[in-house]
MOPAC internal coordinates of N, CA, C and O (Angstrom, degrees):
PM7 1SCF
backbone

  N    0.0000 0     0.00 0     0.00 0    0    0    0
  C    1.4392 1     0.00 0     0.00 0    1    0    0
  C    1.5231 1   109.55 1     0.00 0    2    1    0
  O    1.2310 1   120.45 1   -46.01 1    3    2    1
  N    1.3269 1   116.75 1   133.99 1    3    2    1
  C    1.4636 1   121.43 1  -177.94 1    5    3    2
  C    1.5195 1   110.13 1   -79.46 1    6    5    3
  O    1.2310 1   122.25 1   -32.76 1    7    6    5
  N    1.2996 1   113.31 1   147.24 1    7    6    5
  C    1.4567 1   118.29 1   175.04 1    9    7    6
  C    1.5144 1   109.15 1   -89.20 1   10    9    7
  O    1.2310 1   120.95 1   -12.55 1   11   10    9
  N    1.3047 1   115.79 1   167.45 1   11   10    9
  C    1.4710 1   119.83 1   179.25 1   13   11   10
  C    1.5198 1   111.14 1   -62.95 1   14   13   11
  O    1.2310 1   120.07 1   143.53 1   15   14   13
  N    1.3094 1   117.47 1   -36.47 1   15   14   13
  C    1.4675 1   121.12 1  -179.33 1   17   15   14
  C    1.5257 1   110.45 1   -64.69 1   18   17   15
  O    1.2310 1   119.58 1   138.36 1   19   18   17
  N    1.2953 1   118.41 1   -41.64 1   19   18   17
  C    1.4586 1   121.97 1   179.67 1   21   19   18
  C    1.5228 1   110.08 1   -67.41 1   22   21   19
  O    1.2310 1   120.58 1   140.15 1   23   22   21
  N    1.3218 1   116.49 1   -39.85 1   23   22   21
  C    1.4586 1   120.22 1   178.71 1   25   23   22
  C    1.5295 1   110.76 1   -64.50 1   26   25   23
  O    1.2310 1   120.23 1   138.96 1   27   26   25
  N    1.3326 1   117.17 1   -41.04 1   27   26   25
  C    1.4604 1   122.00 1   178.89 1   29   27   26
  C    1.5228 1   110.45 1   -65.07 1   30   29   27
  O    1.2310 1   120.06 1   140.27 1   31   30   29
  N    1.3256 1   117.50 1   -39.73 1   31   30   29
  C    1.4622 1   121.88 1  -179.84 1   33   31   30
  C    1.5246 1   109.93 1   -64.50 1   34   33   31
  O    1.2310 1   119.93 1   139.59 1   35   34   33
  N    1.3098 1   117.75 1   -40.41 1   35   34   33
  C    1.4613 1   120.59 1   178.23 1   37   35   34
  C    1.5194 1   111.14 1   -64.66 1   38   37   35
  O    1.2310 1   120.15 1   138.99 1   39   38   37
  N    1.3221 1   117.31 1   -41.01 1   39   38   37
  C    1.4673 1   120.62 1   179.14 1   41   39   38
  C    1.5253 1   110.39 1   -67.48 1   42   41   39
  O    1.2310 1   120.09 1   143.11 1   43   42   41
  N    1.3125 1   117.44 1   -36.89 1   43   42   41
  C    1.4606 1   121.71 1  -179.35 1   45   43   42
  C    1.5265 1   110.03 1   -62.48 1   46   45   43
  O    1.2310 1   120.20 1   137.11 1   47   46   45
  N    1.3238 1   117.23 1   -42.89 1   47   46   45
  C    1.4585 1   120.33 1  -179.95 1   49   47   46
  C    1.5193 1   112.16 1   -68.99 1   50   49   47
  O    1.2310 1   120.58 1   160.57 1   51   50   49
  N    1.3090 1   116.50 1   -19.43 1   51   50   49
  C    1.4588 1   119.85 1   176.17 1   53   51   50
  C    1.5262 1   110.71 1   -86.75 1   54   53   51
  O    1.2310 1   120.55 1   140.43 1   55   54   53
  N    1.3257 1   116.55 1   -39.57 1   55   54   53
  C    1.4650 1   121.32 1  -174.70 1   57   55   54
  C    1.5296 1   111.84 1   -76.38 1   58   57   55
  O    1.2310 1   119.54 1   141.37 1   59   58   57
  N    1.3043 1   118.49 1   -38.63 1   59   58   57
  C    1.4701 1   121.31 1  -176.25 1   61   59   58
  C    1.5350 1   112.85 1   -60.35 1   62   61   59
  O    1.2310 1   118.47 1   132.31 1   63   62   61
  N    1.3236 1   120.51 1   -47.69 1   63   62   61
  C    1.4715 1   118.65 1   177.31 1   65   63   62
  C    1.5273 1   112.68 1   -64.03 1   66   65   63
  O    1.2310 1   120.45 1   142.83 1   67   66   65
  N    1.3260 1   116.75 1   -37.17 1   67   66   65
  C    1.4648 1   119.17 1   177.71 1   69   67   66
  C    1.5269 1   110.99 1   -64.81 1   70   69   67
  O    1.2310 1   120.18 1   139.71 1   71   70   69
  N    1.3269 1   117.26 1   -40.29 1   71   70   69
  C    1.4618 1   121.13 1   178.07 1   73   71   70
  C    1.5338 1   110.43 1   -65.65 1   74   73   71
  O    1.2310 1   120.25 1   141.11 1   75   74   73
  N    1.3157 1   117.12 1   -38.89 1   75   74   73
  C    1.4663 1   120.56 1   178.74 1   77   75   74
  C    1.5227 1   110.47 1   -64.64 1   78   77   75
  O    1.2310 1   120.30 1   139.37 1   79   78   77
  N    1.3375 1   117.03 1   -40.63 1   79   78   77
  C    1.4685 1   120.29 1   177.97 1   81   79   78
  C    1.5279 1   110.74 1   -64.75 1   82   81   79
  O    1.2310 1   120.44 1   138.69 1   83   82   81
  N    1.3206 1   116.76 1   -41.31 1   83   82   81
  C    1.4637 1   120.82 1  -179.58 1   85   83   82
  C    1.5297 1   110.62 1   -64.94 1   86   85   83
  O    1.2310 1   120.21 1   138.41 1   87   86   85
  N    1.3189 1   117.19 1   -41.59 1   87   86   85
  C    1.4696 1   120.24 1   179.86 1   89   87   86
  C    1.5233 1   111.75 1   -68.68 1   90   89   87
  O    1.2310 1   120.19 1   143.15 1   91   90   89
  N    1.3098 1   117.24 1   -36.85 1   91   90   89
  C    1.4623 1   118.92 1  -179.30 1   93   91   90
  C    1.5265 1   111.20 1   -72.96 1   94   93   91
  O    1.2310 1   119.85 1   158.86 1   95   94   93
  N    1.3145 1   117.89 1   -21.14 1   95   94   93
  C    1.4668 1   120.82 1   178.35 1   97   95   94
  C    1.5251 1   111.41 1   -77.13 1   98   97   95
  O    1.2310 1   120.00 1   163.26 1   99   98   97
  N    1.2984 1   117.60 1   -16.74 1   99   98   97
  C    1.4676 1   121.87 1  -178.50 1  101   99   98
  C    1.5250 1   109.57 1   -93.28 1  102  101   99
  O    1.2310 1   120.73 1  -112.39 1  103  102  101
  N    1.3143 1   116.20 1    67.61 1  103  102  101
  C    1.4578 1   121.59 1  -178.99 1  105  103  102
  C    1.5234 1   108.07 1  -118.03 1  106  105  103
  O    1.2310 1   120.66 1   -47.24 1  107  106  105
  N    1.3192 1   116.34 1   132.76 1  107  106  105
  C    1.4552 1   121.44 1   177.67 1  109  107  106
  C    1.5197 1   108.67 1  -109.37 1  110  109  107
  O    1.2310 1   120.96 1   -48.07 1  111  110  109
  N    1.3049 1   115.78 1   131.93 1  111  110  109
  C    1.4594 1   120.58 1   177.48 1  113  111  110
  C    1.5201 1   107.82 1  -110.54 1  114  113  111
  O    1.2310 1   120.57 1   -60.79 1  115  114  113
  N    1.3079 1   116.51 1   119.21 1  115  114  113
  C    1.4622 1   121.92 1   178.92 1  117  115  114
  C    1.5215 1   108.95 1  -102.82 1  118  117  115
  O    1.2310 1   121.41 1   -50.00 1  119  118  117
  N    1.3110 1   114.91 1   130.00 1  119  118  117
  C    1.4603 1   120.45 1   177.59 1  121  119  118
  C    1.5208 1   107.01 1  -116.25 1  122  121  119
  O    1.2310 1   120.55 1   -57.32 1  123  122  121
  N    1.3069 1   116.55 1   122.68 1  123  122  121
  C    1.4559 1   121.38 1  -178.61 1  125  123  122
  C    1.5219 1   109.55 1  -107.32 1  126  125  123
  O    1.2310 1   120.88 1   -50.31 1  127  126  125
  N    1.3255 1   115.92 1   129.69 1  127  126  125
  C    1.4490 1   121.30 1   177.51 1  129  127  126
  C    1.5246 1   108.45 1  -101.81 1  130  129  127
  O    1.2310 1   120.12 1   -37.60 1  131  130  129
  N    1.3152 1   117.38 1   142.40 1  131  130  129
  C    1.4580 1   119.35 1   176.63 1  133  131  130
  C    1.5346 1   109.70 1   -62.68 1  134  133  131
  O    1.2310 1   120.36 1   -50.56 1  135  134  133
  N    1.3059 1   116.92 1   129.44 1  135  134  133
  C    1.4656 1   121.54 1  -176.14 1  137  135  134
  C    1.5265 1   111.19 1   -62.01 1  138  137  135
  O    1.2310 1   120.18 1   140.90 1  139  138  137
  N    1.3104 1   117.26 1   -39.10 1  139  138  137
  C    1.4652 1   120.30 1  -177.92 1  141  139  138
  C    1.5265 1   110.90 1   -64.63 1  142  141  139
  O    1.2310 1   120.19 1   138.23 1  143  142  141
  N    1.3207 1   117.24 1   -41.77 1  143  142  141
  C    1.4641 1   120.23 1  -179.54 1  145  143  142
  C    1.5234 1   110.98 1   -68.29 1  146  145  143
  O    1.2310 1   120.47 1   140.68 1  147  146  145
  N    1.3240 1   116.71 1   -39.32 1  147  146  145
  C    1.4683 1   119.92 1   178.61 1  149  147  146
  C    1.5187 1   110.80 1   -66.21 1  150  149  147
  O    1.2310 1   120.32 1   139.75 1  151  150  149
  N    1.3220 1   117.00 1   -40.25 1  151  150  149
  C    1.4652 1   120.63 1   179.19 1  153  151  150
  C    1.5343 1   110.69 1   -66.78 1  154  153  151
  O    1.2310 1   120.33 1   141.11 1  155  154  153
  N    1.3144 1   116.97 1   -38.89 1  155  154  153
  C    1.4641 1   121.27 1   179.00 1  157  155  154
  C    1.5320 1   110.51 1   -64.72 1  158  157  155
  O    1.2310 1   120.52 1   137.84 1  159  158  157
  N    1.3221 1   116.62 1   -42.16 1  159  158  157
  C    1.4655 1   120.57 1   178.37 1  161  159  158
  C    1.5244 1   110.82 1   -65.21 1  162  161  159
  O    1.2310 1   120.35 1   139.40 1  163  162  161
  N    1.3302 1   116.93 1   -40.60 1  163  162  161
  C    1.4692 1   120.64 1   178.69 1  165  163  162
  C    1.5269 1   110.49 1   -64.43 1  166  165  163
  O    1.2310 1   120.31 1   137.74 1  167  166  165
  N    1.3229 1   117.01 1   -42.26 1  167  166  165
  C    1.4697 1   120.20 1   178.33 1  169  167  166
  C    1.5284 1   111.14 1   -62.44 1  170  169  167
  O    1.2310 1   120.30 1   141.06 1  171  170  169
  N    1.3239 1   117.04 1   -38.94 1  171  170  169
  C    1.4582 1   121.08 1   179.49 1  173  171  170
  C    1.5336 1   110.46 1   -64.68 1  174  173  171
  O    1.2310 1   120.23 1   137.18 1  175  174  173
  N    1.3169 1   117.17 1   -42.82 1  175  174  173
  C    1.4645 1   120.86 1   179.65 1  177  175  174
  C    1.5160 1   110.86 1   -65.44 1  178  177  175
  O    1.2310 1   120.48 1   137.08 1  179  178  177
  N    1.3266 1   116.69 1   -42.92 1  179  178  177
  C    1.4676 1   120.56 1   179.14 1  181  179  178
  C    1.5220 1   110.46 1   -62.68 1  182  181  179
  O    1.2310 1   120.46 1   137.70 1  183  182  181
  N    1.3162 1   116.73 1   -42.30 1  183  182  181
  C    1.4684 1   121.03 1   179.54 1  185  183  182
  C    1.5349 1   110.70 1   -62.37 1  186  185  183
  O    1.2310 1   120.26 1   138.89 1  187  186  185
  N    1.3289 1   117.11 1   -41.11 1  187  186  185
  C    1.4699 1   120.55 1   178.46 1  189  187  186
  C    1.5265 1   110.98 1   -64.39 1  190  189  187
  O    1.2310 1   120.23 1   141.25 1  191  190  189
  N    1.3124 1   117.16 1   -38.75 1  191  190  189
  C    1.4696 1   120.60 1   179.41 1  193  191  190
  C    1.5190 1   110.15 1   -66.40 1  194  193  191
  O    1.2310 1   120.23 1   136.16 1  195  194  193
  N    1.3256 1   117.17 1   -43.84 1  195  194  193
  C    1.4658 1   120.20 1   179.64 1  197  195  194
  C    1.5283 1   110.74 1   -63.27 1  198  197  195
  O    1.2310 1   120.09 1   140.07 1  199  198  197
  N    1.3208 1   117.43 1   -39.93 1  199  198  197
  C    1.4702 1   120.23 1   179.66 1  201  199  198
  C    1.5173 1   110.74 1   -65.65 1  202  201  199
  O    1.2310 1   119.58 1   140.87 1  203  202  201
  N    1.3138 1   118.41 1   -39.13 1  203  202  201
  C    1.4613 1   119.91 1  -179.96 1  205  203  202
  C    1.5201 1   110.87 1   -70.93 1  206  205  203
  O    1.2310 1   119.48 1   148.91 1  207  206  205
  N    1.3375 1   118.59 1   -31.09 1  207  206  205
  C    1.4625 1   121.43 1   177.92 1  209  207  206
  C    1.5272 1   111.22 1   -73.44 1  210  209  207
  O    1.2310 1   119.82 1   145.43 1  211  210  209
  N    1.3193 1   117.95 1   -34.57 1  211  210  209
  C    1.4630 1   121.13 1   179.68 1  213  211  210
  C    1.5229 1   110.99 1   -67.33 1  214  213  211
  O    1.2310 1   120.15 1   145.93 1  215  214  213
  N    1.3107 1   117.33 1   -34.07 1  215  214  213
  C    1.4498 1   121.36 1  -179.74 1  217  215  214
  C    1.5249 1   111.87 1   -72.98 1  218  217  215
  O    1.2310 1   119.55 1   154.97 1  219  218  217
  N    1.3199 1   118.47 1   -25.03 1  219  218  217
  C    1.4641 1   124.59 1  -178.35 1  221  219  218
  C    1.5224 1   112.24 1    50.93 1  222  221  219
  O    1.2310 1   120.64 1  -150.50 1  223  222  221
  N    1.2953 1   116.39 1    29.50 1  223  222  221
  C    1.4532 1   119.77 1   176.75 1  225  223  222
  C    1.5237 1   107.76 1   -92.60 1  226  225  223
  O    1.2310 1   120.45 1   -52.96 1  227  226  225
  N    1.3217 1   116.74 1   127.04 1  227  226  225
  C    1.4673 1   116.73 1   176.04 1  229  227  226
  C    1.5184 1   109.65 1   -68.44 1  230  229  227
  O    1.2310 1   121.07 1   -37.41 1  231  230  229
  N    1.2857 1   115.56 1   142.59 1  231  230  229
  C    1.4550 1   119.92 1  -179.13 1  233  231  230
  C    1.5145 1   109.98 1   -70.17 1  234  233  231
  O    1.2310 1   120.89 1   -44.50 1  235  234  233
  N    1.3127 1   115.91 1   135.50 1  235  234  233
  C    1.4647 1   120.58 1   178.55 1  237  235  234
  C    1.5186 1   108.63 1   -72.92 1  238  237  235
  O    1.2310 1   120.59 1   -40.20 1  239  238  237
  N    1.3269 1   116.47 1   139.80 1  239  238  237
  C    1.4623 1   117.84 1   178.95 1  241  239  238
  C    1.5252 1   110.24 1   -65.66 1  242  241  239
  O    1.2310 1   121.11 1   -41.17 1  243  242  241
  N    1.2875 1   115.47 1   138.83 1  243  242  241
  C    1.4589 1   120.14 1  -178.57 1  245  243  242
  C    1.5187 1   108.96 1   -85.54 1  246  245  243
  O    1.2310 1   120.81 1   -70.98 1  247  246  245
  N    1.3227 1   116.06 1   109.02 1  247  246  245
  C    1.4565 1   121.08 1   176.46 1  249  247  246
  C    1.5060 1   109.09 1  -131.49 1  250  249  247
  O    1.2310 1   120.88 1   -22.84 1  251  250  249
  N    1.2949 1   115.92 1   157.16 1  251  250  249
  C    1.4562 1   121.04 1   177.87 1  253  251  250
  C    1.5132 1   111.63 1   -95.84 1  254  253  251
  O    1.2310 1   120.56 1   177.82 1  255  254  253
  N    1.3401 1   116.53 1    -2.18 1  255  254  253
  C    1.4552 1   120.21 1  -178.00 1  257  255  254
  C    1.5303 1   110.24 1   -87.68 1  258  257  255
  O    1.2310 1   119.78 1   -42.42 1  259  258  257
  N    1.3366 1   118.02 1   137.58 1  259  258  257
  C    1.4592 1   119.90 1   177.83 1  261  259  258
  C    1.5226 1   110.37 1   -73.03 1  262  261  259
  O    1.2310 1   120.91 1   -30.18 1  263  262  261
  N    1.3099 1   115.86 1   149.82 1  263  262  261
  C    1.4559 1   120.81 1   178.09 1  265  263  262
  C    1.5194 1   109.16 1   -75.76 1  266  265  263
  O    1.2310 1   120.02 1   -61.86 1  267  266  265
  N    1.3199 1   117.56 1   118.14 1  267  266  265
  C    1.4704 1   122.24 1  -178.07 1  269  267  266
  C    1.5241 1   107.97 1  -127.42 1  270  269  267
  O    1.2310 1   120.65 1   -49.48 1  271  270  269
  N    1.3424 1   116.36 1   130.52 1  271  270  269
  C    1.4665 1   120.43 1   177.05 1  273  271  270
  C    1.5233 1   108.52 1   -92.53 1  274  273  271
  O    1.2310 1   121.79 1   -43.66 1  275  274  273
  N    1.3388 1   114.19 1   136.34 1  275  274  273
  C    1.4535 1   118.73 1   177.77 1  277  275  274
  C    1.5216 1   109.20 1   -89.72 1  278  277  275
  O    1.2310 1   120.44 1   -42.80 1  279  278  277
  N    1.2924 1   116.77 1   137.20 1  279  278  277
  C    1.4615 1   121.59 1   176.44 1  281  279  278
  C    1.5158 1   109.38 1  -120.54 1  282  281  279
  O    1.2310 1   120.68 1   -39.99 1  283  282  281
  N    1.3539 1   116.30 1   140.01 1  283  282  281
  C    1.4650 1   119.70 1   179.68 1  285  283  282
  C    1.4884 1   111.23 1  -118.14 1  286  285  283
  O    1.2310 1   120.10 1   180.00 1  287  286  285

């Protein structure tokens, strides 16, 4: 018959690895972008949008098929 101390020791060896796995799963990774580079990229995108709006040209559909005229 097991004693309470032996039973507690068995549970401890089961709980400790599970607790370690749970704690290691709680990891946050922070990625910081340089503010100047992000602002420069945003300005470039905004400028491209304004240029495309000023031209008022509808965007051509992107297809891989060549334009072929049918003749009858």
